[in-house]
N, C-alpha and C positions, 0 to 999 in steps of 0.2 A: 501878087502871088495868088494862085488859085487855091481854093480850099479842096480838101480831099473829098471824093464822092462817098456817099453812104456805102456803096458796094465795096470800095477799097477799105473802108473802116471795118466793115463786117468781115471781110476776108482776113484782115490782120488779126481780128479778135478770134476767129475760128482757127487760124493756123497756129496759135499759141499751144504749146505742149501742156497737157493736163497732168495734174498730180496723180501718180500711181496710187491706187487704193490698196490698202492692206487687206489681208485675208479676213480679218475681223470686220472691216468695213463692208466688204463684198457680201459676207454672210448676213450682215445686218440689213442690207438693202431689201426693201419690200417686206420687211418683217411685219409692219403694221397694216399692210394691205389685205383686204379680204380675199382678193382674187390671186394672191401670190401663188405661183406655180412651184416655188422652191421647196415647200414642205408638202410632201404627199402623205395623206392620212394612212395610218398603219392598216386600217381595215379595208383599204382599197385593194381589190383583187387584180391580178394581172390578166388582161384580156388579150385574146388572139383574134386575128381577122379570119373570117371565113366567107366564102362565096356561097350564096343561097339562091336557089331558083324557086320562085313562087308563081303560081298561076295568076293571071291578071285580076281575076275576081277576088282572090285572097289578098292581093296587094291593095286593091281598092278598099276592101274591108278594113285592113290594117291601118290605112291612112285615115279612114273615116273614124275609126275607134280612137286613134291618137288625137284627131281633131276634136272629138267630144271631150276627152279627158283633159286636154291641154289648157282650157280656160281656168280650171281649178288647180291644176298641178303643172306648172310651167316646164318642169324638167322632163316631162314625159316625151319619149320619142319611140320610133319603130323598134330600135334595138332593145330598149328596155322591155317593151311588150313581148318581143320574141324570147328574151331571157326569162321573163316571167312564165311563159308557156313551157319552156324547157324545165324550169323548176317544178311546175305542177306535174309534168310528165314523170319526173324523177320520183315522185311520191307514189306512183303506180307500180304494182308488181309486174313481173314479166308476163304472167298469165293475162292480166288485165290489158297489157299492151298488145299481146297477140290477138285478143278479142277485138280491140279497137282497130288494129291494123287489118284484121280480116274483113271488117265491114267498110274499110276505107277504100276510096276510089270509085 
């Protein structure tokens, strides 16, 4: 009599039905993991997607700036630098912004 092949053994092992996890067990999954996506920090803000047009030279500057910062701060990316710029602009008064925009271009 021939022995069963490894493939057949594995198929029979995979085809067995699994025990249904309870709600508590599902909630507990990934609890100890650092990269768990289940728990979102409270302070995380909701972000929206926008399409942004930049001149080629500005994009090159942005990439170079991110490349300079990244060795010391790994989480730095283009979006973060752009959001930082918006935060700094928010600190200016409307009059200051008009002055800056008048000189721009």
